[in-house]
C-alpha positions in Angstrom: -6.6 3.2 -4.8 -8.7 4.9 -7.4 -8.5 8.7 -7.4 -10.8 11.1 -9.0 -10.3 14.0 -11.4 -11.9 17.0 -9.8 -12.4 18.8 -13.1 -14.5 16.0 -14.6 -16.1 15.5 -11.2 -17.4 19.1 -11.1 -18.5 19.0 -14.7 -20.5 15.8 -14.3 -21.4 16.2 -10.7 -19.4 13.1 -10.0 -15.9 12.5 -8.6 -14.3 10.5 -11.4 -12.1 7.5 -11.4 -8.5 8.5 -11.7 -6.9 5.5 -10.2 -4.2 5.3 -7.5 -5.1 2.1 -5.9 -5.5 1.2 -2.8 -5.3 -1.1 0.7 10.2 3.3 -3.0 15.1 6.0 -3.2 15.1 9.0 -5.3 16.8 8.8 -8.6 20.2 10.4 -9.0 19.7 12.0 -12.3 19.7 8.8 -14.3 23.0 7.4 -15.6 23.3 5.2 -18.6 23.1 2.0 -16.7 20.0 3.1 -14.7 18.3 4.2 -17.9 19.0 0.8 -19.5 17.5 -0.9 -16.5 14.3 1.0 -17.0 13.8 -0.9 -20.2 13.4 -4.1 -18.2 10.9 -2.5 -15.8 7.3 -3.8 -15.7 8.0 -6.6 -18.1 5.6 -9.0 -16.6 2.6 -6.7 -16.8 3.9 -5.2 -20.0 3.5 -8.6 -21.7 -0.1 -8.8 -20.5 -0.7 -5.3 -21.9 0.4 -6.3 -25.4 3.6 -4.4 -25.1 2.2 -1.2 -23.5 4.2 0.1 -20.5 2.7 2.2 -17.7 4.3 5.3 -19.2 2.9 4.6 -22.7 -0.4 6.2 -22.1 -3.3 7.5 -24.1 -3.2 11.4 -24.0 -7.0 11.4 -23.8 -6.8 9.5 -20.5 -4.4 11.9 -18.7 -5.6 13.7 -15.6 -4.8 16.6 -13.3 -3.4 16.1 -9.8 -2.1 17.6 -6.7 -3.2 18.2 -3.2 -6.3 20.4 -2.7 -7.4 21.8 0.7 -11.1 21.6 0.0 -12.2 22.8 3.4 -9.6 25.4 3.9 -8.3 23.9 7.1 -4.6 23.5 6.1 -4.4 27.0 4.7 -5.2 28.2 8.2 -2.8 27.8 11.1 -4.2 26.3 14.2 -4.8 29.7 15.8 -6.6 31.1 12.8 -10.3 30.6 12.2 -12.2 28.9 9.4 -15.8 28.8 8.4 -17.5 25.4 9.1 -19.5 25.2 5.8 -21.3 22.4 4.1 -23.9 23.6 1.6 -24.7 26.1 4.4 -23.0 27.3 7.5 -23.4 24.4 9.9 -24.9 25.1 13.3 -26.9 23.4 16.1 -27.5 19.7 15.7 -26.3 19.8 12.1 -22.9 21.0 13.3 -22.7 18.3 16.0 -23.5 15.6 13.4 -21.0 16.9 10.9 -17.9 14.6 11.0 -15.7 17.4 9.5 -16.5 20.0 12.2 -17.9 18.4 15.3 -15.6 19.0 18.3 -17.9 17.7 21.0 -17.2 19.3 24.4 -14.2 21.1 22.9 -16.5 23.9 21.5 -15.6 27.1 23.2 -18.1 29.4 24.9 -17.9 31.8 22.0 -18.4 29.0 19.4 -21.4 27.7 21.4 -23.1 31.1 21.2 -22.2 31.7 17.6 -23.5 28.3 16.4 -26.6 27.8 18.5 -25.1 25.0 20.7 -26.2 26.3 24.1 -28.2 23.5 25.8 -27.2 20.9 23.2 -24.0 20.2 25.1 -23.1 19.9 28.8 -21.7 23.2 30.1 -18.1 22.0 30.6 -15.5 22.9 28.0 -12.5 20.5 27.6 -9.5 20.3 25.3 -8.9 17.9 22.4 -6.0 16.5 24.4 -8.3 15.6 27.3 -10.8 14.1 24.9 -8.0 11.9 23.5 -6.8 10.9 27.0 -10.4 9.9 27.9 -10.9 7.9 24.8 -7.6 6.0 25.1 -8.6 5.2 28.7 -11.9 3.8 27.5 -10.3 1.8 24.7 -7.7 0.3 27.1 -10.4 -1.1 29.3 -11.4 -3.5 26.6 -9.6 -6.8 26.6 -11.0 -8.1 23.3 -9.4 -6.6 20.2 -12.7 -6.5 18.3 -14.2 -4.4 21.0 -11.4 -1.9 20.7 -11.9 -1.9 16.9 -15.6 -1.1 17.4 -14.8 1.7 19.9 -12.3 3.4 17.6 -14.5 3.1 14.5 -17.4 4.9 16.3 -15.2 8.0 16.5 -15.0 10.6 13.7 -12.4 13.3 13.6 -10.9 12.3 17.0 -10.2 8.9 15.5 -7.4 10.3 13.4 -5.9 12.2 16.3 -5.9 9.0 18.4 -4.3 6.9 15.6 -1.6 9.4 14.8 -0.6 9.9 18.5 -0.9 6.2 19.4 0.0 4.5 16.2 2.0 1.5 17.6 -0.8 0.7 20.0 -3.8 1.2 17.7 -2.5 0.0 14.3 -3.0 -3.7 15.1 -6.6 -2.7 16.2 -7.7 -0.7 13.1 -5.7 -2.8 10.6 -4.1 -6.2 10.7 -4.7 -8.5 12.5 -7.9 -7.3 14.0 -9.4 -6.1 10.7 -9.6 -9.7 9.6 -11.9 -10.6 12.5 -13.8 -7.4 11.9 -14.5 -8.4 8.3 -15.6 -11.9 9.3 -18.1 -10.3 11.7 -18.9 -7.1 9.8 -22.6 -7.9 9.5 -22.9 -8.3 13.2 -21.0 -5.1 14.1 -22.2 -2.9 11.3 -23.5 0.4 12.7 -23.2 3.2 10.2 -22.2 3.6 6.5 -18.5 4.1 6.1 -18.2 3.5 2.3 -20.0 3.0 -1.0 -21.5 -0.4 -1.8 -22.0 -1.2 -5.5 -23.8 -4.5 -6.1 -25.2 -6.4 -9.1 -28.6 -5.1 -8.2 -27.5 -1.6 -9.3 -26.1 -2.7 -12.6 -26.3 0.2 -15.1 -26.8 2.7 -12.2 -23.3 3.1 -11.0 -23.1 6.7 -12.0 -26.1 7.5 -9.8 -24.6 5.6 -6.9 -21.4 7.5 -7.1 -23.3 10.8 -7.1 -24.8 9.8 -3.8 -21.4 10.0 -2.1 -21.4 13.3 -0.2 -17.9 14.4 -1.0 -17.0 15.9 -4.4 -13.2 16.0 -4.5 -12.0 12.5 -4.3 -8.3 11.7 -4.6 -8.0 8.1 -3.3 -10.4 5.2 -3.7 -9.7 1.7 -2.2 -11.9 -0.9 -3.8 -12.4 -4.6 -3.1 -14.8 -7.3 -4.2 -14.1 -9.3 -1.0 -13.1 -12.5 -2.7 -9.8 -12.9 -0.9 -9.6 -11.0 2.4 -6.1 -11.5 4.0 -5.8 -15.3 4.4 -9.5 -15.7 5.3 -11.0 -16.4 1.9 -14.2 -15.1 0.4 -16.0 -12.7 2.8 -18.1 -11.0 0.1 -19.7 -7.7 1.0 -18.1 -7.8 4.5 -14.7 -7.2 2.9 -15.6 -3.5 3.3 -13.4 -3.5 6.5 -10.3 -3.6 4.2 -11.0 -0.4 2.2 -12.2 1.4 5.4 -9.1 0.3 7.3 -6.6 1.2 4.6 -8.1 4.6 3.9 -7.9 5.3 7.7 -4.2 4.7 7.3 -3.9 6.8 4.2 -5.3 9.7 6.2 -3.6 9.2 9.6 -0.3 7.9 8.5 0.0 9.4 5.0 -1.8 12.7 5.5 -4.3 12.2 2.7 -7.5 14.1 3.8 -10.3 11.8 4.9 -12.8 13.8 2.8 -10.7 12.9 -0.2 -11.0 9.2 0.5 -13.6 6.8 -0.8 -14.0 3.1 0.3 -15.8 0.9 -2.2 -17.0 -2.7 -2.1 -18.2 -4.4 -5.2 -20.8 -6.9 -4.2 -21.2 -9.7 -6.7 -22.2 -12.4 -4.2 -20.1 -14.8 -2.2 -19.2 -18.5 -2.3 -18.9 -18.6 1.5 -21.7 -20.9 2.6 -21.5 -19.8 6.2 -22.1 -16.2 5.3 -25.0 -17.0 2.9 -26.7 -18.7 5.9 -25.9 -16.0 8.4 -29.0 -13.9 9.2 -26.7 -10.9 9.8 -24.9 -11.0 6.5 -25.2 -7.6 4.8 -24.5 -8.6 1.2 -26.2 -10.2 -1.7 -27.4 -13.7 -0.8 -26.2 -15.5 -4.0 -23.2 -17.3 -5.3 -20.4 -15.1 -6.6 -20.8 -14.0 -10.2 -17.7 -14.5 -12.2 -16.1 -12.7 -15.2 -15.9 -9.4 -13.3 -7.9 -5.0 -6.7 -7.6 -4.7 -3.4 -8.0 -8.2 -2.0 -9.3 -9.5 -5.3 -8.4 -13.1 -5.9 -5.1 -13.4 -7.7 -6.6 -14.7 -11.0 -8.5 -11.3 -11.2 -5.9 -9.0 -9.5 -3.2 -9.7 -12.1 -5.5 -9.2 -15.0 -6.9 -6.0 -13.6 -3.5 -4.6 -12.9 -2.2 -5.5 -16.3 -5.3 -4.1 -18.1 -5.6 -0.8 -16.3 -2.0 -0.1 -15.2 -1.1 1.7 -18.5 -4.4 3.7 -18.7 -5.2 4.6 -15.1 -3.3 5.6 -12.0 -3.6 2.1 -10.5 -1.9 0.6 -7.5 -2.6 -2.9 -6.0 -1.4 -3.0 -2.4 -1.4 -6.8 -2.2 0.9 -7.1 -5.2 2.9 -3.9 -5.3 2.6 -2.6 -1.8 3.7 -5.9 -0.2 6.6 -6.2 -2.7 7.8 -2.7 -1.9 7.7 -3.1 1.9 9.5 -6.5 1.7 12.2 -5.1 -0.6 12.7 -2.3 1.9 13.3 -4.8 4.7 15.7 -6.8 2.6 17.7 -3.7 1.6 17.9 -2.7 5.2 18.9 -6.3 6.3 22.1 -6.1 4.2 23.6 -4.0 7.0 23.2 -7.1 9.2 23.9 -9.8 6.6 26.7 -8.1 4.7 27.3 -8.6 1.0 25.3 -7.2 -1.9 21.7 -7.6 -2.7 22.5 -9.4 -6.0 24.6 -12.0 -4.1 21.6 -13.2 -2.1 19.5 -16.3 -3.0 15.8 -16.0 -2.4 13.3 -18.8 -1.8 9.6 -18.2 -1.6 6.9 -20.4 -0.1 3.8 -19.3 -2.0 3.5 -18.3 -5.7 0.3 -16.3 -5.6 -0.1 -12.6 -6.3 1.9 -11.5 -3.2 4.7 -14.0 -3.8 5.2 -13.3 -7.5 4.7 -9.6 -7.0 7.5 -9.5 -4.4 9.7 -11.7 -6.6 9.3 -9.4 -9.6 10.3 -6.3 -7.6 13.3 -8.1 -6.1 14.4 -9.1 -9.6 14.0 -5.5 -10.8 16.2 -4.3 -8.0 18.9 -6.9 -8.8 18.7 -5.9 -12.5 19.0 -2.2 -11.6 22.1 -2.8 -9.4 23.9 -5.2 -11.7 22.6 -3.8 -15.0 21.9 -7.5 -15.9 18.9 -8.4 -18.0 15.7 -9.0 -16.0 15.6 -12.7 -17.1 19.1 -13.2 -15.7 18.2 -11.4 -12.4 15.2 -13.7 -11.9 17.5 -16.7 -11.7 18.4 -15.7 -8.1 14.8 -16.2 -7.1 13.0 -19.5 -6.6 9.4 -20.2 -5.7 7.7 -23.2 -4.1 3.9 -23.6 -4.6 1.5 -26.4 -3.5 3.1 -28.8 -6.0 6.7 -28.2 -5.1 9.6 -26.2 -6.6 8.6 -24.3 -9.7 10.9 -25.6 -12.4 11.0 -25.5 -16.2 9.6 -29.0 -16.6 6.3 -27.8 -15.1 6.1 -24.7 -17.4 3.3 -25.9 -19.6 1.0 -26.5 -16.6 1.8 -23.2 -14.8 -0.3 -20.0 -14.8 1.2 -17.2 -16.8 2.4 -15.2 -13.7 4.4 -18.2 -12.5 6.2 -19.1 -15.7 9.0 -16.5 -15.4 10.1 -18.3 -12.3 10.4 -21.7 -13.8 14.1 -22.3 -13.8 16.2 -25.3 -14.9 16.3 -27.7 -12.0 15.2 -31.2 -11.2 11.7 -31.5 -9.6 11.6 -31.0 -5.8 8.4 -31.9 -4.0 8.5 -29.9 -0.7 9.9 -26.9 1.0 12.5 -28.6 3.1 14.0 -30.5 0.1 14.0 -27.2 -1.8 15.9 -25.5 0.9 18.5 -28.2 0.9 18.8 -28.1 -2.8 18.8 -24.3 -3.4 20.5 -23.2 -0.1 18.8 -19.8 0.0 20.1 -16.9 2.2 16.5 -15.5 2.5 13.3 -17.5 3.1 10.0 -15.7 2.4 6.6 -17.0 3.3 3.6 -15.7 1.4 1.5 -18.9 1.3 -1.3 -17.9 3.6 -0.9 -21.3 5.3 0.2 -21.2 9.0 2.9 -23.4 10.6 4.7 -24.2 7.4 8.1 -23.0 8.5 8.6 -26.0 10.7 11.5 -26.7 13.1 13.2 -28.7 10.4 12.9 -25.9 7.9 14.3 -23.2 10.3 17.2 -25.5 11.3 18.0 -26.2 7.7 18.2 -22.5 7.0 20.4 -22.0 10.0 22.7 -24.9 9.0 24.4 -22.9 6.1 23.5 -19.3 7.1 25.2 -17.5 9.9 22.2 -15.2 10.1 19.2 -16.7 8.2 16.8 -14.1 7.1 13.2 -15.4 7.6 10.1 -13.4 6.6 6.8 -15.0 7.6 4.5 -12.6 5.8 1.1 -14.3 5.8 -1.8 -12.7 7.7 -3.6 -12.8 10.1 -1.4 -14.1 13.0 -3.0 -17.6 12.9 -1.8 -18.0 9.2 1.8 -16.9 9.9 4.3 -19.5 8.6 6.0 -19.4 12.0 6.1 -17.3 15.1 8.9 -15.0 16.2 9.6 -17.4 19.2 9.9 -20.3 16.8 12.2 -18.5 14.4 14.6 -17.3 17.1 14.6 -20.5 19.2 15.0 -23.0 16.3 17.8 -21.0 14.7 19.9 -21.0 17.8 22.8 -23.3 18.7 22.3 -26.9 17.7 25.0 -29.6 17.7 24.1 -30.5 14.1 24.5 -27.0 12.8 27.6 -25.6 11.2 27.5 -22.2 13.0 27.7 -22.6 16.7 26.2 -19.7 18.6 25.7 -17.8 15.4 22.4 -19.1 14.1 20.0 -16.4 15.4 17.5 -15.5 12.7 16.8 -12.1 11.4 13.0 -12.3 11.5 10.1 -10.2 10.3 6.4 -11.0 9.9 3.2 -9.8 8.4 1.4 -9.7 11.7 2.9 -8.3 15.0 4.7 -10.5 17.5 6.0 -9.6 20.9 9.7 -9.3 21.7 11.4 -12.6 22.5 14.0 -13.2 25.2 16.4 -16.0 24.6 19.6 -16.7 26.7 19.3 -13.2 28.2 19.1 -11.4 24.8 15.9 -9.6 23.8 15.1 -10.0 20.1 12.6 -7.6 18.7 10.8 -8.9 15.6 10.0 -6.5 12.8 6.7 -6.3 11.0 6.7 -6.1 7.2 3.5 -4.1 7.4 2.2 -2.5 4.1 1.2 0.5 6.2 4.9 1.6 6.0 4.5 2.0 2.2 1.1 2.7 0.9 0.1 5.8 2.8 3.3 7.7 1.8 3.2 6.2 -1.7 -0.4 7.5 -2.1 0.5 10.9 -0.9 3.5 11.0 -3.3 1.3 10.2 -6.2 -1.3 12.8 -5.2 1.0 15.6 -4.5 3.1 15.1 -7.7 0.0 14.8 -9.9 1.4 11.5 -11.2 -0.8 9.9 -13.8 0.7 6.3 -13.8 2.4 4.1 -11.3 5.8 3.0 -12.6 8.0 0.2 -11.1 10.7 2.7 -10.4 8.4 4.5 -8.1 8.0 1.3 -6.1 11.8 0.9 -5.9 12.1 4.5 -4.8 9.6 3.9 -2.0 11.5 0.8 -0.8 14.8 2.6 -0.8 13.3 5.6 1.2 12.0 3.2 3.8 15.2 1.3 4.1 17.1 4.5 4.7 14.9 5.2 7.8 16.3 2.2 9.7 18.9 3.4 12.2 21.8 1.7 13.9 19.8 1.6 17.1 17.1 -0.4 15.2 19.7 -2.8 13.8 21.2 -3.4 17.2 17.8 -4.8 18.2 17.7 -7.0 15.1 15.0 -4.8 13.5 15.0 -4.3 9.7 12.1 -1.8 9.8 12.0 1.5 11.7 9.5 2.0 14.6 6.0 2.9 13.5 6.0 5.8 16.0 7.9 7.8 13.3 5.5 6.8 10.5 4.4 10.3 9.6 8.0 11.4 9.1 8.7 8.2 7.2 5.6 8.7 5.0 6.8 12.2 4.1 10.2 10.9 3.0 8.6 8.1 1.0 6.1 10.6 -0.6 9.1 12.9 -1.5 11.0 10.0 -3.1 8.0 8.8 -5.1 7.2 12.3 -6.3 10.9 12.9 -7.2 10.8 9.7 -9.3 7.6 10.9 -11.0 9.2 14.2 -12.0 12.4 12.4 -13.1 10.4 9.9 -15.2 8.5 12.8 -16.8 11.8 14.4 -17.9 13.2 11.0 -19.0 10.3 10.0 -21.1 9.8 13.4 -22.8 13.5 13.9 -23.8 14.3 10.8 -25.9 10.8 10.7 -27.5 11.2 14.4 -28.5 14.6 13.8 -30.0 13.5 10.7 -31.8 10.7 12.5 -33.6 12.9 15.4 -34.4 15.5 13.1 -35.8 12.9 11.3 -37.9 11.6 14.5 -39.4 15.0 15.9 -40.3 16.1 12.7 -42.0 13.0 11.7 -43.8 10.9 14.8 -44.5 12.7 17.9 -45.8 10.9 20.9 -44.3 11.8 24.5 -43.8 13.3 25.2 -40.4 10.3 27.3 -39.2 7.9 24.5 -40.1 10.2 21.9 -38.4 10.2 24.1 -35.3 6.4 24.4 -35.3 6.0 20.6 -35.6 8.6 20.0 -32.9 6.6 22.4 -30.6 3.4 20.5 -31.5 5.1 17.2 -30.6 6.2 18.8 -27.3 2.6 19.7 -26.4 1.4 16.2 -27.4 4.0 14.4 -25.3 3.7 16.8 -22.4 0.4 15.2 -21.7 2.0 11.7 -21.6 4.7 12.2 -19.0 4.6 10.9 -15.5 3.5 14.2 -14.0 2.5 17.7 -15.3 2.8 19.7 -12.1 5.8 22.0 -11.3 8.3 20.5 -8.9 8.6 22.1 -5.5 12.1 23.0 -4.3 12.0 20.8 -1.2 9.8 17.8 -1.7 10.0 16.6 2.0 8.9 19.9 3.3 6.2 20.1 0.7 5.0 16.6 1.6 4.8 17.5 5.2 2.9 20.7 4.4 0.3 18.6 2.4 -0.4 16.2 5.2 -3.8 16.4 6.9 -3.8 17.1 10.6 -6.8 16.4 12.7 -6.2 19.1 15.3 -9.3 21.2 16.0 -9.6 24.7 14.5 -11.4 27.7 15.9 -14.7 28.6 14.2 -16.2 32.0 13.4 
C-alpha cells in the first residue's frame, strides 16, 4: 500500500508515493519492560537496513497524513445535499457515467430535472435498497464463482454497498479464493480499466503515467509485479486482480474512500509460458526482466521491505498482514488451549516470506510478554522447508531470512519426523503446497495434544495443506492416541471451508483471512498520519482482533470473529494502530530529546538561554521524525468510525 502526499501531489500535479502498502492491542502507557522489548522489534529487517529502524527516518522524507473528504460526502449527512462536481458540475450522460455520482434509477424526479436526465433513464424511481436486492438476486443466479466475480466487478458505487451488507457471502467472490481464478483468466474477462499499468515500455515516463490517473488525492496504493500470485505462480500483468481486490476491501471493510485508492501493476514480463502463448494475455509478451510488494516473489519482497521500510510508509500484506492475522488467531486460541503464549511450541511447514514473517511476529510477541531477548524467543519456533527441518548445521546454505530460525538440533528430513521430534502444540502451514498435512501428520499432532491447533494457511483452496473435514476427522478418537475423545482439532485456514458435522457436533472452521487486518490497519495509518509502519503497530492490530472473539465464537471452535462485524472490527483495529502510532511518537521523541539535552549540558558549556534555544531547535527537528504529527482525537474508535467511507446515495442539488 503506497499512499500519496497530497501537498506534493498538488504542487507537481501528481499524487505522490507515500507508502502504506498494500493487498494489531493498544499500548498501556509503556512500562519499562515494554520499552525494553521495543529494542528487539524489527530486528530482522533492521539488519538488512544496515542498522536503521522504521522509526529512524530521514526528516526530509516525512509526510503529512490524515483522512480527507475530497468530495464532501462525509461532511454531509445522508439527508443533506452535495454538489456532484468533477471539473464541472456533472449532468446528463456525463453524470450517468461518473462512478462517484451515478445512482442509476435512484435519481429522484427533482434530480432528473436539475441534471438533464429526463429521457436518459426509464421513468421509474427506485431506492438504493431495491437496487441492492435486485443485484444480489442476479448474482445468486450464477453457479460459477468467476461469473459472480465478473458481475460484481461491473458495478461501481453499488458494489461497495453490496459488499458491506453481504460481506460473508461476497468476500470469497471478490477476494480469495475466486480472485486467484480471476487473475489466471484476467485477459479473457478484462472489460474496463480498474488500475494503473506501468510496463517496461514506459521506462522513464512513469511521472507522465501517474498524471494520467484521474484522482488527485491518493492515500493508499496497492502494487504488484504479478510474480507470485497466491499459490498460483507468475501471472505477470494479470496479477492486477490482487491490487483491485485488496483495495475493494480497503474501501468496503476499512472505510478508505475508493477515490483515494490506486491499484498498480508493474509489468516487467512473465516466465509463464502458457500466458505468453495466450492470445488474450494483456501484458508484455517477453520473459520477466530481473533486478527490479504485494505478491512479489519472496526474494524481492524481503529486500523491498527492508530497503524502504525505514524511509517510506510501507506495508507488505503477504509478510506483515498474514503474520498479524495469524498472531491474532493464536492469541484468541489461548482461551481454548489454556496456558500462556510463551509456553506454546510452534512448527511451520513453509519458510518463505509468509512463514518467516509470521514466525518473526510470533517471536516478537513472546519477547514482549516474557521480556526475553528476541533470539531466545525464536527458539520456541521451528520451520520446515523443502529440505527438512531448518537447523544450525544448514546455516551456511540458507537464505538470510531463514538463518534466524536455524536452531541446534540433529537434521530431520520431513514434516512427520519433525513433529515427532519437536512435539509442537501449534502446526502452521504456509508452504503453498496442498495435501501436505496428511492423516499421519494430523494424528501425530493429536497424539500428544489434547486440542491440536492446526492452521492450513495456503491459498487458494486447492493448495490448502488439508481441509477442515480432514483436520476434524483425523484428530478424533483413535486407539493409538493418548487422548481418547479429546483429540478434536482447533482449525483455521487461509481459504473458506464449510462447517463440518462429526458425531453430532458441528465444528465451524475459522478463516485466517488477511481481510481482518489490512483494511483496518490501513485506515489506522491514514487517520493517524503515521509516517512509518512499526512492528508494535502489527502487534496492536493482532491484539485488537483477538479481543473481538466472543464466548459464543469460542463455543463453536472459532478463533476469529464473524466477518459480518468487519466494519466494527476494522474501526477497533484502526483505533489501536493509531493509538500505537501516537504512543510511539511520544516514546521516540522523549528519550532522544533528553539524550541531546544531557549531551549538551555535559560537554558544551553554554548559557541557559542558548541551551534552551538549541533544545527547542532539537525539538522541532525531531518532531518531524516521530511516528505521527497529527493531534490525537479523544475517542479513537468513534473517530475511526467517522472517517469510514459509506456508499449510501446522497441527494444532489
